N, C-alpha and C positions, 0 to 999 in steps of 0.2 A: 504494500500500500504506500502510495505517495501522499504526504500530508502537508498542508500549509496552515500555519497559525498566523492570525491577523492581529497586530498590535505590538506594543513595545514595553509594557509595564510589568510590574511584579506578577500580576495575574497571568499574563501571557507567558512569562518566563516559567511559572509553575506548570502551565499547560504544556509547554514545549518539553520541559523536563520530564513530565509524566508520559507524554506521548513517545518520547525517545526511548522509553523502557519497553515499549511494545515490540514483540518479535514480528508483528505484522507490518511494522513501519520500516520500510527500506530506504526511504529518503524523506527528509524533513526540512521545510523552509519556514522562515518567519519574515513577515512584511509589516513594518520596516525592520522589526527586530531590535536587539540591544546587545551591548557587549556581553551580558550574561547569557542571553539566548544564543549567541554565537558559539558558545561552548557545546551546544547540542544540536544546532540547526544552521542551515545556510541562510544568512540574512540578506534581505532585499531592500536596502535603504532607499532605493529610488522610488519606491511606492509609498506615498503619503496617505495611507488609508487610516491613519491615526488622527485625522483632522476632526475638528469640532463640527457639530451639526450646523453651526452658523455659516460654515463654508460649504453648504450642501452641494451646489453645482460642481465645485471642484472635487468634493468627496465622491460624488457619483462618477465623475470622470476617472478618478483613480481606481474606483471599484471596477469599472469597465476595462481599464487597462490591465488590472490584475486578473480579471476573468480571461482576457486574451492570453496572458502568460500561463495561466493555469491550464487552459485548453491545449496550448502548445506543449507544455511539459507533461500532460497527462496526469494531473493531480487528481487523486481519487476522493479526497476529503479536505474541506477547508473548515477550520474552527475559528469562529469570529469572537474576539475578545471585547472590543469597545462597544458601548451602548450606541454611540452616534452612528457607527457604521450599520448597525442593525436597524436603527430608526430611519436611515437613508435608503433602506431596501436592499441591503447587501445580498441577503439570501434570495430575494426575488430576482435580482439581476443575474446572479450566478445560475439560478434555475433556468432562466431564459436562455442561457448559453449551454444548457445541458450539464451543468456542474453541480455537484453535491456539496452543500454547506451546512454546518451544524449551527442552528440558531433559529429564532422565530422570523417569520416574514415581517415586512413593515407593518402590516395591519395588526398582527399579533403582538409585535414589540410595543404597541401603544400602551400595553399594560405597565410599561415603565416610562415611555417618552411623554405620556400625558397622565399626570396624577388625577386630573379631573375625569378622564376616561376610566381609569382604574377604580376610582371611588364609585363612579356610577355603575360599573360592572358589579362590584361587591354589593352595592345597595340593591341591585336588581335581583340578586339570588340569595340575599341574607347572609353573606359572609361577614363574620364579626370584624368590625373596625371602629375607629373613633367616629363620633358624630361630626359632621362636616358640612361645609358649603363651598362652592367655587365662585370666584368673582373675576371680572375683568376691569372693574372700576374700583379704585382705591377707596372712594367715599363709601361705597356699598359694603366693602370688606370691613372698613373701620366701624361702620354702624353695627354690623353683625358682631364684631369683637366686643363692642360696648354691651350688646345684649347678652353675650355669653359669659363675660368676665374672664378672669385669668386665674391660674396659668392657662396658656393656650398656645397652639402651634401654628405657625405660618409657613407655607411651603410654596416655592415656585413650582408651577405645574409641569414645566418641561425639564429637560436634562440640565443638571447643574453640577456635574462632577462630584456628587455626594455632599455638596455644601449648601443645597437649596432649602434645607429645613431649619427654621429658627424657633427654638423653644423660648417662649416669652413669659417672664414671671409676672409682668404687669400689663394692663391694657395699653398703657402708653408705649411700652416696648413693642407690643404687637402692632399698634398703629404705625410706629416708626418702621417696623420691618416691612409692612405692606407698602409704605411710601418708598422705601429703599428698593424693593423688588419691582413694583409695578410702575411707579413714576420715574425713578432714577435708573431703572433697568440695570440693576446690579448684576443680574445674570443674563443680560441681553433679552432676546425674544422669549427665552425660557420663562421669563417672569411676566409675560403678557397676560397670563392668567395665574391666579393664586388659589390655593386650597387652604382654608382656615378650618382647623379641626380641634376638637377638645383634647386636652392633655390627658394621656393615659398613665396611670400608676402601675408599676410593675417592673419586671426585668426583661431586657431585650435579648433576643437570640435570633439566629439565622438558620434556615433549613433550605437545602438545595434539592430540587426534584429534577431528575433528568427525564424529559417527557418526549413521547413519540406522536403526540396528537390525540392519543386515546388513553394510554397507560403511562406509568411513571415508576421510577425507583428513587428512593431517598438516599442521600449521602449522609455522612456523619454530621450531626448538628454542631454548630459553632456559635461563638459570640464575638462580635466586633467591638471596637472602642472608637467611637466617632469623635468625641470632643478632643480638642488639642491638649487640654490640661489634665493633670492628675486629679483623681476624684471626679472625673467626668465633668470638668468645668471648661468654660470658654467656648469659642465658636466651633461648629462642626467642621470636620475635615473629610477627606476621602477615606479615612480609617487609619488609626495610629497603632493598631495591633489586633491580634485575634488569637483564639485558642479553640481547640476541639479535642474531645467532645465537650459540649456545654452541659454541665450537670442539671441545669434548670429544665432542659428538654429531655426529660426521662422517656423511656420507651412508651409508656402509656400516653404521655403528652404528645409525642411524635405521631402516634396513632390517631389522636384526636385532631391534630393539625391536618393530617391526611384526609380524614373524613369530613371535617367541617370547612376546610379551606381549599386544599389542593384539588380534590376530586370534583367539588362543585365548579370551581373555576375552569378546569379543563373541559368539563361537560358543557359549560356555557359557551366557552370559546369555540368549541366544535359546533354547537348549535347555531352560532352566529356565522358559521362558514369561514372562520379563521382559526382552524385547529392549531394548538400551540405545540410546536416542536422546538426543543432546545433546553437550556438550563433555566428553570424557573426559581428565582431567588425569593424566598419568603422571609421578609423582615418582620419579626413578630414581637409583640409585647405580651409577656405572660402575666396576666392580671389575676385578680382574685376571682373574676368570673370565668377565667379560662384564656386561651390564646386569642389574640386579636392581631390583625394585620396592620403594621406600621406602613409598609410599602412593599411593592413587588419590583424586582429587577428582572430584566429579560436576558440576563447573562450571568456568568460566574461573578461573585462578589470579589472585591479586593480590599483588604487582605485575607478574607476568609478562604479564598481558593488556595492560598499558600499553606493553610493548615488542614484543609479538607482533602485535597488531592493526595498528599502523602499518606493518608489513612485509607485510601482506596486500593484494595489488593487486586481488583479485577483489571483487565486490559482496557485502558481509557479509549484507545483508538477504536477498538471493536465496539465498545459501548456507545460512543458518540456517533459512529457510522450507522449503527442499528437505529438509534433514535432519529437521526436525520432522514433515514429511509422510511421511517414510520412503523418500525417493527422491533421493539425492544426485545422481544423473545429471541431474536436472532443472536443476541449477546449472551444468552444463558443467564444463570443466576449471578447476581452481583454480590461480591464478597467485600465486606468492610473489615478494617483492622480494629477489632474490639479490645485488643490487648495493650494498645499504646495510646499516647496522647501527643499532641503537637501544639506548640506555641510560637507566635510570631510577634516580633517587636519592630516597629517601623522607625528607622533612622531618617529624620527629615532635615531639610535645610532651615537655618535660622530665619525666622519671620513667617514661615508657612503656618496657616493657610493664606496669609497676606503676601506682601512683597518679599521676595527672597532672591539671593544671588546664586548663580551657577558657576561652574568652572573650577570648583574647589577640588584639589587633588585628594583622592581617597587612598588610604594606606591600610594594611593589615589583613586584607582578604586572603592573601597568599598563605597566611598562617593557619587558615581554616581548611585548606585544600586537603582532600583525602578522607575527610570524615563523612560517613554515610548518614549520620544523624544531625549534621549541621548543614543547613541549606540556605545560603545567602542569595535570595532572589533579588534581581536588579529591578528596581521600580523606576528610577530616573538617573541613568548613568550614560556617559559617553566616553569616547577615547579622543583625546587631543594631544597631538605631538607624541603619540605612543604611551600616554599616561591615562589612567582611568580617573575621570572627574565627575563631579555632580552635574546633573542636567535636568533637575526637576525639584518640586517641593518635597515629595516623598522620594527618597534616594535608594534605600535598601530595605528589604523585608527580611530581617534576620530570623530564620525559622529553625526550630530544633525539635527533634523527636526523642521521646523517652518512654519508659515503662509506665509512668504516671504523670499527671499534670504538674504537680509541684516540681518534679525533676525536669520536665520539659521547659517550664518557665525559667528555672534557674539556669539551664543550659543555654537558652536563648539570650538571657542577659549576659552570660559569660562570653558568648560570641560577640555581642555588642561591644564589650570591653576590649576586644581584640582589634576593632576597626575604628578608624578615626578620619574625620575631615573637618575643616574649619567651620565652626558654628553648628556642629551636629546637635540635633535635639531629639530626644525620645522620652516617652512617658515611662515612668519607673514603677507603674502599678498595673501593668497588663496582667489580666487574669485575676484581679483582686476579688471579684465576686465569687468566682468558683473556688479560689483558695480559701476564702472565708467560709463558704458553704461546706467544703471538705473538712476544714478544721472543726467546724461545729459538729459535724457528724462523728468525727473521731472522738471529740470531747464527750458527746452523748453516749457513745459506745463504751468509753472507758470509765464513765462515772459510776456505773453499777447501781444496784437497787438502793434506794434511800434507807439510811439507818444501818448500813453495814460498813 
């Protein structure tokens, strides 16, 4: 099988790393790729399919160019990483050229590219989520905020690189967020419409379902850390770290998410004539009433992919090809690693998610070479004058595998200590909820009966 991975971030590096392990893959490309991906794939830097949706005409042209290359090279499967490429109809355009691509069509990808569409879909079939309204006028959104009170959440309806949700403690903050998104266009046209929703109390978690339009298989549940600051403070980012498995998503809870969320959504998408094939990312809030949807993504999450994929024992290439063809049964039973855990710590540029500098030399990665359980996925790197340098807000996704979660977290932080670049920033509390939960369980188990 000849396989192409589209994208250049940490998620795509993890995908390429896992695909390269498949005995079915005899040649692997990455477009445009990265220095990290170059270790396992042939990079195609001339194809700019990592563009933002705001450049849609150019992005569509790049997709068509890549389709021509894929047809010429006889590529059997293309795995699409970025949300903007899917929203621009990547899968549709490849299909029109007789090419197989893993991911939803443009119509199905609206489940992420339009939060207003996603919320309407859930409301129509009773999928649990926060009470909400969608607005295109800031005055109307502000009036709704005043009627609901705070805390409350304001979201840009379109794609915003994971930064489009603002949790507001007061009505004034929420009104300002609406003004910032709708009137000042902080996220460009992605903020032409906003969704205002009630704040949900609980613990967040992520569950990936690989879907073939009818059926699905779940991967290991994970938990992301979106805010920039420790203790989950400050503005949202694309994700500052993750771990898997997430203890809050117990097997019974995963079963409930499957019944109440994934299965109804897949059935409704099929009924509407837009069957969902690809990775369905379910961003969840585990509330006192049960699981509720925070958001759906139409692709693998980042940095969740970096901890979920290493815990997949099955052949990823075979699994994704079967889903893209509409028949998951062709992949056979999917096996997950239930005996290990993974943790990922993002090393970011100073100033992220605001303004940041690039071009800072990176050192220390060579000291980690050769370890099967330390996986430094490249999120934003480049090579300049033969040296590896920073090239993004999120630079490295330092991932570690171990026999349990505390050991995986400790190992990930140990690997972070081996790597350096000017202004490197990382959260020091990745996994804090799970570690506290595990410690509480151990304490309860060791306490013994009262009075003894």
